[in-house]
N, C-alpha and C positions, 0 to 999 in steps of 0.2 A: 631873241635868243642870241647869245654871243657866238661869233664865228671864231673857233679856237684852233689855230695851228693846223690847217689842212696839209701844208707842205711838210711839217714835222711828222704828221701821221703817215704820209706817203713814204718818207725816208725810213721811219720805224718799221713799216710793213715790209719794205724792200730788204732792209737789213735782217729782220727776223726770218725772212724766208731764205736768205742766202747763208746765214750763219749756222754752223753745225759743229757742236762740241768745241766751241771757242775759235774755230778756224772757218774762213770763207771757202765754201765748196761749190761745186756746180749745182746751181739751183734747179736745173732741169732734172738731175738725178733725184733730188728731194721731191719734186713735183711728180715724177714718175712713180716713186715709191708710194706717195699718198694716193695717187690714182689707182694703183694696184690694191692697196689696202681697202680703199673705198669699194672697189669691185668685189673683193672677197667678202666684205660685210654685207653687201647687197645680195649676195648669193645665199646668205643665211636666212632662209625663209622655210616655212612649214612644208611647202609643196616640193622643195628641193632637198632639204636636209632636216627632216622632221625630228629625229632624235637629238641632233646637235642643237637645233633651235629650242626645243623644249628644255634641254639641259641648261643652256645659256640663259633662257628666260627665268628658270627657277633660281639660278645663282644670282642673276641681276636683281631679282625680287628680294632675296635674302640680304643682299648688300644694301639695297635701298631701305629696307626695314631697319637694318642696323644703323644706317646714317640718320634716319628719322628718329630713332630711339635716342641716339646721342644728342641730337638737337633738342629733343624734348627734355632730356636730363639737364642740359645746360640752361634751359629756361624753366626749371622746375618751379620757381616761384610763381610765374604766370600760370603754369599748369595747375598748381594747387588752387589758385584763385578760380580758375575755370571749373575745376572739380567741385569746389565749394558752391559755386553758383548753380551748377547742375544739381547738386544735392538739395539746395533750397527749392529749385524749380520742381524737382521730383516730389518733394514733400508737399508743395502746394498742389501738385497734380493729383495726389492720392488722398489728401485730407478733404473730407466733406465740408461744404459750406456754401455760402451765397456766391463765393468767387468762382465756383465751378463753371458757371455759364460763360464767364469771361475767359476762363482757362480753355474751355472747349473751342471758343471762337478763335483764340490766338493759336491753338494747336492746329486747327484747320487751315488758317491763313499761312502759318509758318510752313507747314508741309507742302501746301500748294505753291508758295513762292519758291521754296527750296527745290521742288520738282522742276520748275521751269528754269531756275538759275543753273541747276545741274545740267539740264539739256543744252543750255546756252554754252556752258563751259565745254561740254563734249563736242559742240559744233565747231569750236575755234581752237581748242588746245592742241599743241603740237605733239601728237603721239603717232606719227607716221601718216595719219590721215584723219580728217575730222569726220564726225558723224553728222550727216546733213539733217539736223533735227528740225530745221524750219520746214523743209519739204516733207518730213515724215510725221511731225507732231504739231508744231505751232500753226503752220499753214492750213492743214486739214481741220484743226480746232477752230480757227477763225472762220474758215469756210462753213463748217457745220453750224456755228453760231449765226452766221449771216443768213444761211438758208432757213434756219429755225425762226430767226427774227421776222423775216418776210412771210413765212408761213403762218406764224402765230400773231403777226402784227403787234408784237410786244417783245421786250427783252427781260421781262420779270419772270424768268424761269425760277420755279420753286427750288429752294435749297434746304435739305437734300431733295431730290437726287442730283441736281446739277452741281458740279460739272461732270460727274460720272455719267449721267444720262440726262438729256434735255427733254422735258415734257412741257407742252404749252400750258400756260396758266388758265384757270377757270374763268377769269374775268373777261367780260365782253369788250371787244375792241373793234374799232372801225377799220375798214379796208384802207390800206395806204397810209396808216398813221405812223408807221415806223420811219425813223430818220437815220441818215448816215452817221450823224454824231452819236446817237444812242448806241449803235453797234460798236463804234469806236470806243466809247466809254465802257461798254460791257467787257471788251477783251483787253483793255489798256493794262491792267495789272499783270496778267500773264505775259503779254508782249514785252512790257518794260523789264520784267524779271528775266525774260529770255535774253533781251539785249544786254542787260547787266552781266549775265553769265558770259556772253561772247566777249565783253570788255575784259572780264577777269581772265579769260582764256588767252588773251593777247599779252599777258604779262611775262610769261617765260622768255620770249625773245628779248624783251627789254632788259630783264634782270641778267640774262646771260651776257649780252653785249656790254652792259654797265660794269659787271664784275670783271670781264676781260679787259676793259679799258683801265679800270682802277688798279688791277694787279699787274698789267703789262704783259700778261700771258697771251698766247695765241691758241684759243680753244679749237679743238678738232671738230668743228661744226661746219657742215657744208654751207648752210645759209650765211653764216658769219664770214667764212672764207670767200664766198662769192661777193659779199658786200665789200670786203677789203680789196679784192681784185677790181671791183667796179670803181672804187676810189682811186686805185692806182692807175687805171686806164680810162679815167673819166673823159679826158680830152680826145681820145681816139675812138670812142664808142660810136658805132654806125648803125647797128640793127635796131629795129623798133623796140624790141624787148628791153635792151640796154638803155635806150633813151627814155623809155617809160619809167624804168627803175630810177634812173638819175633824176627824172622830173619829180618823182615822189620824194627822193632824198633831199633835193634842193628845196622843195616846198616845205618840208618838215623843218629842215635846218634853218632856213632864212625867215619863214613866216612865224614859226613857233606854235603857240597854242592854237591859233586859228588854222594853221596848216594841218596840224594833227586833226583838228575838228573836221576840216574839209575831207580829209582822207577817210575818217571814220564814218562820215555821214552818208557815203555812197557805197554801193557794192564794190569792193575793192580787193581783188585777190592778192595785191601786193602790199597789204597792210602789215604783214610780218616784217617787211623791209622798213616800214615806218617805225615799228617798235625797236628794231635793231639800230636804226639811225638815232633814235632818241636815247637809247642806252649808250651808244658809242660816244655821242657828244654830250653825255652827262646832263641831259634834260632832267629837271627835278621831277620826282615821282608824281606829285599831285598835278603838275602841269600835263604830263603825258596821260595819266589815268583819268584825270578830270575831263580832259578833252575827249578821250576815247569813250568814257562813260556817257557823256552828253550826246556825242555823235551817234553811238550805236543804240543806246537805250531810249533816246528821245527822238532825234531827227530821223535816223535811218529806219527805226522801228515804225514810226508813223507813216513813212512812205510805203513800206512793205505792207502794213495793215490796210492802207487805202487801196493799194493795188489788189490785194486778195478780196477785200470786201466789194469793190466795184466789179471785179471779175465774177464773183459768185452772187451778185445781186439777181433778183428774180427774173427781170426782163432780159438780162444778159445771158443767163443760163438757158432760158427758153429759146432765145435766138441761136445759141450755140447748138442746141439739140436739133433745131430746125435746119441749120446749115449742115449738120452731119447727115440728116435724112436726104439732103439734096445731092449728096455725092452719087454719081452714076454707079449703077450695078450693086455696090456693097453698102450704099447709104442706109437703106431700110434695115438691113441686118445689123448694122452697127448702132443705129438709132434705137432699136428696141431695148437692148440691155441698159442704156442710159435712161430711157423712160421708166423702165422697171425699177431701177435703183432709186430714182428721184421719187417715184410713187411710194416705194417701200419706206423711204425716209419720212415722207409726209405722214403716212399711217402711224409710224413709230412715234412721231412728235405728238400725236393726239391720243395715244393709248394711255390708260391709267395703270398704276402699278399692280392692281388686282385683276386686270383684264388680260386676256390671252393676246399674245403678240403674234402676228403672222410670221411663220418660220419659212426659211428658204434662203439659199445662198446665191448671191449674184456674182457673176464672174469678175466684175470690176472690183468688188470688195475682196474677193478671193485673191486677185492679182496684187492688190495693194497690201494685204496681210503678208503675202509671201515676199513682196518687195521689202517690207519692213524687216522681216526675219533675215533676208539675205544681207541687207545693209548692216544690221546689228552684228551679224556673224562676221562679215568682212572687217568691221571696225575692231572687234575682239581679236581677230587674226592679225590685224595691223599692229595692235598694241603688243602682242606676243612677239611678232617679228621685230618691232622697233626696240623692245627691251633686250632681245637676244642680240641684236646688232650693237646695242650699247655695251653689253658685256664683251663682245668681240673687240670693240674699240678699246676697252680697258686693257685687254690682253695685248693688243698691238702697242698701246702706249707704254705698258710695262716692259715689253721686249725692246722698244726703242730706248727707254731709259737705261736698261741694262747694257745696251750696246754703247751708249755714250760714256758709261762709267768704266768701260774696259780700256 
């Protein structure tokens, strides 16, 4: 990757931050104003200003819908082609014929892949906070398939009802015949689709920084401003967080494709900075997205899969339950619900669709269900707050523009 004009970038940043209405003014006053405006926006949340937040959220939603409609109208040729393709697919879906078996198969695979891609996008897209869908959905799914594989000694779960419900197959299998590779292969599709979704969710920071660099504008985005300040004070950075961010920025800028691949292949909370860096230095789209896709959907995903599968393998789970029982005083009371939960799962794996299933709620499953509900509700609230704050930012920018024209 070419190293293009770091000194020029630093001078441009410094000038843009000191210039106001064509004249050089005190940059500290401008910084103080931005700080106050940022604090005002952060106070626009549902638990502090519910009516204002909901009003701003609705107005921002309408503005976004209007902008999307205009963009679709500008690309009406492509839109017409997409609608025609959808019409053809709809006709094929409803017309009877021998092709229906293939249509049903493709329909099932499409929605299954779209489900996991959507969860991956929700996990990494910048909407105030990500929904931790690996911990809530993909991780438990891999764990349930792992437990079922060791219990059934097979991964040939019948379809349907799998993946909605796992039932051991009727075929006779020998004890210990299941392999780690068989479990990896069983969950590879959904894991890779989830990883691809997380790669797609990393695109907004890249496009935002790229558009800002090409237009020469300074977007009022906290992460981008932090990135520019980091470039400006690169030589004086002392704290660990700043040095870590600079290390990521230097790795991506100097190594290029393989630097992005390295950052995407490991759990990395600073990867948004890699996207901003690639956009700012005009890294080609397919270089950034290709490395991110390979890193997240292939390398990182297999590392996470292996960790979950090994953690939930039969002998490891039995050892964990035994260790819980060895805790003094509270061990046996904690061990009992875990044993009951595992036994209930084993019984469920062997029951047939026409037989009665033992009913009864375990407190572990109850806690997990409530945790999922709380996380989803918090994610929805964060989206509402984020969009309301975006509208507040629009109002502040409009007020600033009016002051400049006076």
